[in-house]
Every structure is written in C-alpha cells, then in structure tokens.
C-alpha positions in Angstrom: 7.2 15.1 20.9 9.4 15.3 18.0 7.5 15.5 14.5 10.6 13.3 13.4 10.4 10.6 15.6 11.1 7.1 13.9 10.3 3.3 14.8 12.9 0.9 13.8 11.6 -2.0 11.8 12.9 -5.6 11.7 14.8 -4.8 8.8 16.5 -1.9 10.3 14.8 0.7 8.2 13.2 3.5 10.0 9.6 4.2 9.7 8.3 7.7 10.7 5.7 7.7 13.7 3.5 9.9 11.7 2.5 9.1 8.2 -0.3 10.2 6.0 -2.9 7.9 4.8 -4.6 7.9 1.6 -8.0 5.7 2.1 -10.5 8.3 1.8 -13.6 6.4 1.7 -15.8 5.2 -1.1 -16.0 5.1 -4.1 -12.3 6.8 -4.7 -13.3 8.0 -8.0 -16.1 10.2 -7.1 -17.3 12.4 -4.2 -19.9 10.4 -3.0 -18.3 10.0 0.2 -14.7 9.1 -1.2 -12.1 11.6 -3.1 -11.3 12.0 -6.5 -8.2 11.1 -7.9 -7.7 14.8 -8.3 -8.5 15.7 -4.9 -6.1 12.7 -3.5 -3.1 14.2 -5.5 -3.4 17.6 -4.1 -3.9 15.9 -0.2 -0.8 13.9 -1.0 1.2 16.9 -2.4 -0.2 19.0 0.9 0.8 16.5 3.3 4.5 16.1 1.6 5.0 19.8 1.8 3.6 20.1 5.6 6.7 17.5 6.4 5.1 14.2 6.0 7.7 11.3 5.0 5.6 8.2 4.9 2.7 7.8 2.6 0.4 4.9 2.8 -1.7 3.7 -0.1 -3.2 0.6 -1.7 -3.8 -1.1 -4.9 -7.6 -1.3 -3.8 -7.6 2.6 -3.2 -7.6 3.1 -6.7 -5.3 6.0 -6.1 -1.6 4.7 -6.4 -1.2 6.9 -9.8 -2.2 10.1 -8.1 0.2 9.2 -5.2 2.8 8.8 -7.5 2.3 12.0 -9.2 2.1 14.0 -5.9 5.5 12.3 -4.9 7.3 13.4 -8.0 5.6 16.7 -8.3 6.8 17.2 -4.4 10.4 17.5 -5.6 11.3 15.7 -2.3 13.9 13.1 -3.0 12.7 9.5 -3.1 15.4 8.1 -0.6 13.7 10.6 2.1 9.9 9.3 1.6 8.9 6.0 3.0 6.2 4.4 0.4 3.9 1.9 1.5 1.3 -0.1 -0.4 -0.6 -3.2 -0.4 -1.6 -6.4 -2.2 -5.3 -6.9 -3.1 -7.6 -9.6 -2.1 -8.0 -10.8 -5.6 -4.3 -10.8 -6.3 -3.1 -13.2 -3.7 -2.3 -15.6 -6.4 -0.1 -13.3 -8.3 1.7 -11.5 -6.1 4.9 -10.8 -8.3 2.7 -9.1 -10.9 0.4 -7.2 -8.6 3.7 -5.6 -7.3 4.7 -4.8 -10.6 1.6 -3.2 -11.6 1.4 -1.1 -8.3 5.0 0.1 -8.8 3.7 1.0 -12.5 1.0 3.0 -11.4 3.0 4.8 -8.4 5.8 5.2 -11.2 8.8 4.0 -8.9 11.5 1.4 -8.9 10.7 0.0 -5.2 8.4 0.6 -2.6 9.6 0.5 0.9 7.0 -1.6 2.5 4.7 -4.2 0.6 1.7 -5.8 2.8 -0.7 -8.1 2.7 -3.8 -6.0 2.7 -6.1 -8.8 4.3 -5.3 -12.5 4.8 -8.1 -13.8 2.5 -8.0 -14.3 -1.0 -10.9 -13.2 -3.2 -12.2 -13.9 -6.7 -10.0 -16.4 -8.6 -7.9 -16.4 -5.5 -10.2 -17.2 -2.9 -8.9 -20.7 -1.9 -5.3 -19.5 -1.7 -4.2 -19.4 2.0 -2.5 -16.5 4.0 0.5 -19.0 4.1 0.8 -19.6 0.4 0.5 -16.2 -0.2 3.1 -15.0 2.4 5.8 -17.7 0.7 4.9 -15.6 -2.7 5.6 -12.5 -0.6 9.0 -13.9 0.7 10.1 -14.4 -2.8 10.1 -10.5 -3.7 12.6 -9.7 -0.7 16.3 -9.1 -2.5 15.0 -8.1 -6.0 15.4 -4.4 -5.1 11.5 -3.7 -5.8 10.6 -4.1 -1.8 12.8 -3.3 0.9 10.4 -5.0 3.4 7.1 -7.2 3.7 4.5 -7.3 6.1 1.0 -7.8 6.6 -2.4 -6.1 7.6 -5.5 -6.7 9.4 -3.6 -10.1 10.6 -4.6 -11.6 14.3 -2.5 -14.2 16.2 -4.8 -16.8 14.6 -4.1 -15.8 10.7 -0.2 -15.1 12.0 -0.1 -18.4 13.1 0.9 -20.3 10.0 3.5 -17.6 8.9 5.5 -17.7 11.8 5.5 -21.6 11.8 6.4 -22.2 7.9 7.7 -18.6 6.6 11.2 -17.7 7.0 10.8 -14.4 7.0 8.8 -12.5 9.9 6.5 -9.7 8.5 7.9 -6.2 9.4 4.7 -4.8 10.1 1.2 -5.4 10.9 -1.2 -2.8 9.7 -4.3 -3.1 12.1 -7.0 -1.0 13.6 -5.9 0.6 16.7 -7.4 3.6 18.8 -8.4 3.9 22.4 -11.9 2.4 21.8 -10.0 -0.7 20.2 -6.5 -0.8 21.8 -5.9 -4.3 20.8 -3.7 -4.9 23.9 -3.0 -8.4 23.3 -2.3 -8.1 19.4 0.1 -5.5 20.4 1.8 -7.3 22.9 2.2 -10.2 20.3 3.7 -8.2 17.9 6.4 -7.1 20.5 6.9 -10.7 21.4 7.7 -11.4 17.7 9.2 -8.3 16.7 6.4 -7.0 14.6 6.0 -3.6 14.2 2.1 -2.4 15.0 1.2 0.2 12.5 -2.2 2.1 13.4 -4.8 2.8 10.7 -8.0 4.7 11.6 -6.4 6.2 14.6 -8.7 9.1 14.9 -11.7 6.8 14.3 -13.3 5.1 11.3 -15.0 6.1 8.2 -16.8 3.2 6.5 -19.1 2.7 9.4 -19.9 6.4 9.3 -20.7 6.3 5.8 -22.5 3.1 5.6 -24.5 3.8 9.0 -24.8 7.4 9.4 -22.7 7.2 13.0 -21.1 10.1 14.5 -17.6 9.5 15.0 -18.0 9.7 18.8 -14.1 9.1 19.4 -13.1 12.5 18.5 -16.2 13.9 20.8 -15.3 11.8 23.7 -15.4 13.8 27.0 -11.8 12.4 28.4 -10.2 13.2 25.1 -11.8 16.6 24.9 -10.4 17.4 28.2 -7.1 16.2 28.0 -6.5 18.2 24.6 -7.9 21.4 26.0 -5.4 21.2 28.8 -2.8 20.7 26.4 -4.2 23.6 23.9 -4.3 21.0 20.9 -7.2 19.1 19.2 -8.9 15.7 20.5 -6.9 14.3 17.1 -3.6 15.0 18.2 -4.3 13.5 21.7 -5.3 10.2 19.6 -2.4 10.3 17.6 0.1 10.9 20.9 -1.6 8.0 22.8 -1.0 5.6 20.0 2.7 6.7 19.3 3.5 6.8 22.9 2.4 3.0 23.1 4.9 2.2 20.5 2.7 2.1 17.3 3.2 4.5 14.1 -0.2 5.9 12.8 -1.4 6.6 9.5 -4.2 9.7 10.1 -5.9 11.1 6.9 -6.9 14.6 6.3 -7.7 17.1 3.4 -7.3 20.3 5.5 -3.5 21.5 5.2 -4.0 22.9 9.0 -5.0 19.9 10.1 -2.2 17.9 8.6 0.5 20.4 10.1 -1.4 19.8 13.3 -1.4 15.8 13.2 2.7 16.2 13.1 2.5 18.2 16.4 1.9 15.7 19.2 1.4 16.6 22.8 3.6 14.9 25.5 0.7 12.8 27.3 1.4 11.9 30.8 1.0 8.7 32.5 -2.2 9.5 34.5 -3.3 10.7 31.1 -2.2 8.1 29.1 -3.9 5.8 31.9 -7.4 7.6 31.6 -7.3 7.0 27.8 -6.2 3.2 28.4 -9.3 3.0 30.5 -11.9 4.2 27.9 -12.6 1.2 26.0 -13.6 -0.6 29.4 -16.9 1.8 29.5 -20.3 0.6 28.6 -20.8 0.6 24.8 -17.0 1.8 23.8 -15.2 -1.2 23.0 -16.0 -1.4 19.2 -14.6 -1.2 15.8 -15.0 1.8 14.0 -13.4 1.3 10.4 -14.9 -2.2 9.2 -18.2 -3.6 8.4 -19.7 -4.9 11.6 -20.3 -8.5 9.9 -17.1 -9.6 8.7 -15.0 -8.8 5.1 -15.3 -10.9 1.7 -17.1 -13.9 3.2 -15.1 -14.2 6.2 -16.6 -13.4 9.6 -14.6 -11.6 12.4 -14.3 -15.0 14.0 -12.6 -16.3 10.6 -10.4 -13.5 10.9 -9.5 -14.2 14.5 -10.6 -10.9 15.8 -11.9 -11.2 19.5 -14.9 -8.9 19.2 -16.3 -9.8 22.6 -13.5 -8.6 24.8 -15.1 -5.5 26.5 -18.6 -4.7 26.3 -20.3 -6.7 23.6 -20.7 -4.2 20.6 -23.2 -6.7 18.7 -25.6 -6.7 21.9 -25.4 -2.7 21.6 -26.2 -2.9 17.8 -29.3 -5.0 18.3 -30.9 -2.2 20.5 -30.7 0.3 17.9 -33.4 1.5 15.7 -34.7 -0.8 12.7 -33.4 1.6 10.4 -30.0 1.2 11.8 -30.2 -2.6 12.2 -31.1 -2.8 8.5 -27.9 -0.8 7.5 -25.9 -3.0 9.7 -27.0 -6.2 7.8 -26.0 -5.5 4.4 -22.7 -5.6 2.8 -21.6 -5.4 -0.6 -20.1 -8.4 -2.4 -18.0 -7.7 -5.0 -14.3 -8.2 -6.6 -12.1 -6.3 -3.6 -11.8 -7.4 -0.3 -13.6 -4.3 0.8 -16.5 -5.5 -1.2 -16.8 -2.2 -2.9 -14.2 -2.5 -5.5 -16.0 -1.8 -8.8 -18.2 0.7 -8.0 -16.1 3.8 -8.3 -16.9 4.2 -12.0 -20.5 4.6 -11.6 -22.2 5.2 -8.5 -25.6 3.9 -9.6 -24.0 1.0 -11.0 -25.9 -2.2 -9.8 -24.3 -4.3 -7.0 -25.5 -7.4 -5.4 -26.3 -6.9 -1.6 -26.5 -9.8 0.4 -28.6 -10.1 3.6 -26.8 -11.4 6.4 -28.0 -11.6 10.2 -30.8 -9.4 9.8 -33.3 -9.2 12.7 -37.3 -10.5 12.0 -38.3 -6.8 12.6 -36.3 -6.4 9.1 -37.1 -9.2 7.0 -39.0 -7.2 4.7 -35.4 -6.2 3.1 -35.4 -8.9 1.2 -32.0 -10.2 -0.9 -31.6 -8.3 -4.1 -29.6 -5.7 -6.1 -29.1 -2.3 -5.6 -26.6 0.6 -6.1 -24.1 2.2 -3.8 -26.4 5.3 -3.2 -29.1 2.5 -2.4 -26.4 1.5 0.2 -25.9 4.6 1.7 -30.1 5.2 1.9 -30.8 1.8 3.7 
C-alpha cells in the first residue's frame, strides 16, 4: 500500500492516511510514563524526516511549542504539512481565544484542522453544551486561521444537536478505533454524513497500560502476529493497514525512528485476512477500549458520552473477575482541570491531586476517598 495514500475530507482537503500522533503519555513534561518537551521535539522532527506529513497534537498535551519548533526546523514547506490540534475542555467557552493561543505556541499562522477534543466542557466551561461549542467553532471558518473544523470522541448521541442545528458538518471525528474496538456502527454513521474517521490509538492504548499495568494484548494477538509473519511485517503495520483499508486515517505514535519508517509501509491485506481481523472483537474478553479510563471522563460516564460499551463481550464483567489490586486501580481516576483528568500534574509529579472513588467493589472499600499524587495513582 502506498505510503502517500490520502483521504479527501468534505472540505476538499487531502489528509494523509498515516499521520504522527504526539500524545506520548502523562505527565507530558516528565519521564514518569510521559515524554519531555525535548523528547517530543525530536520525535516529531524524526517523523517529518521519515516522511510523515500529518502531525496531530492538542493543547492538553502541552507539546505544541515543541511541535512548532520541529515543524520549523524540519525545513519542509508549511504547505506540505497537515497540522491538527485540539480545543481543551476548559476552553469550550472561549474557542477563538484558545485557537489563537495554540497558534502562538505552534508558531503557525493557521492549522489545517481544529477539533473539539471532547464533547464536554470543564471548569468554568462545564455547562457549555457541545452545540454551543460547535457554533463557536463554525465562526472560525473563513478567518484564515483554520482550514477545517471537526470533533474528537463524539458519538451519534453527541453528534445529534450539531447535525440538527449546526450549519457545517464536521470534517473529521477522531476516535479510538482498532480491531478490539472497530466502532462499526459509528463508522457507518460517519460515512452517511460525509465525516471522515480518524483513528487514534490504532495500535492499542497507552493510558490504561499506565494506570493498570496491563500488557497491550492487541500487538500480541495471535491472529495479528500470524498475518504479520506471512507478510514479513510487524503486527503494528498490520493493525494500521486494517484501519486504512477500512477507510480510516491513523495517527500512530513512536519514538523509534525505524518503527516510524515501518509504519509508513503498510501491507496489502487480502479479503480473508481483513475478515479474520474484523472478527477479533467478537471473541470473549476482546471487545474493549484500550486508550480511555474505564469509568468515563471528567464527570461524564460512557453512557453520557454515548459510547456503547456493551456491544460484544462485556468488558466490565471481565474487569470484575480481576484481582482486587486491579479493581482498585480501575476504580480511581483523577479530577483536575483538563478533560483527561490529569492536566496540572506535569510540573511536579508529586503534587497532591484529588482522587475520586467511583464504582469500587466491596472488597476494596478500604481505599477511601482521599488525596494522592500521580506516583500514588500508578502504585494503586
């Protein structure tokens, strides 16, 4: 499959099928599971030199300045690079100002795509509805600071008011998509309305791995490994090819230059191979999210978000059969200013952060409500 493959958005823009993601884990300003700004700078620069022409970032990642430096130092003309960034949840009431701040950090005159990172607002913007935020986004079109607008982590439920009362159809919805979470119904919905699917965490998730200590079973899946072996490629290349052949662009992440190059060279999977991968999520215990906290985000449950967590084997029932230690980890998430619930802890990884107890089983009631640090959270 050509490394130069693109998808056409409803704006007419051409989006590279394989982009480079800059979400490298928390905290973004330290090495306790996250990358430093300097590490991110070198990763983006290496990706651009390897041939990537779509760079995906976000305000909440706190790496926009590093990304901007890499874009400039690459020497590649701005017109040849597609840049995506995202609106943070606390900024839902000040969209234009937030875009200006991102452009300043990126040192760019415009971005090719600006996304609402999550449908829910936070902090002072917690009561701002997705529609109100979208109507502010629509006002950005035509001011030469953004070429296209879209959303991220939206469902049919959260799309409803936008499509009914908005005047612009989002160009993109960036969501978690991989063989264990194929999001078939949502992708069909996107196709019906001319919305492109951009898949994040196409190789599996990082956040739950950090919080729970889980292994990334997607890359180790026997079917994926078998197909990879037959094509003399890596499991990661097979996973990316599966998404691209299904019509979704992907934004994998890597700090390894050789892996970066490999991820641009995708195998041509056959119909039977695609079918085998399509069926993976139907196996017991495999239908699951790998990149988001298990109990929802920033005060919104999966049901509030409109995410159907019960299609396929029930992930939550499998969680309950885990060890008490795992259950304790699954039952906590951090409340802070960002929609990821972890913004504000990058500067000092031992800074006290509130930890909220939710849906914890009886066996772990000894873990009472309290305050801990990021390190404490990883030790739970």
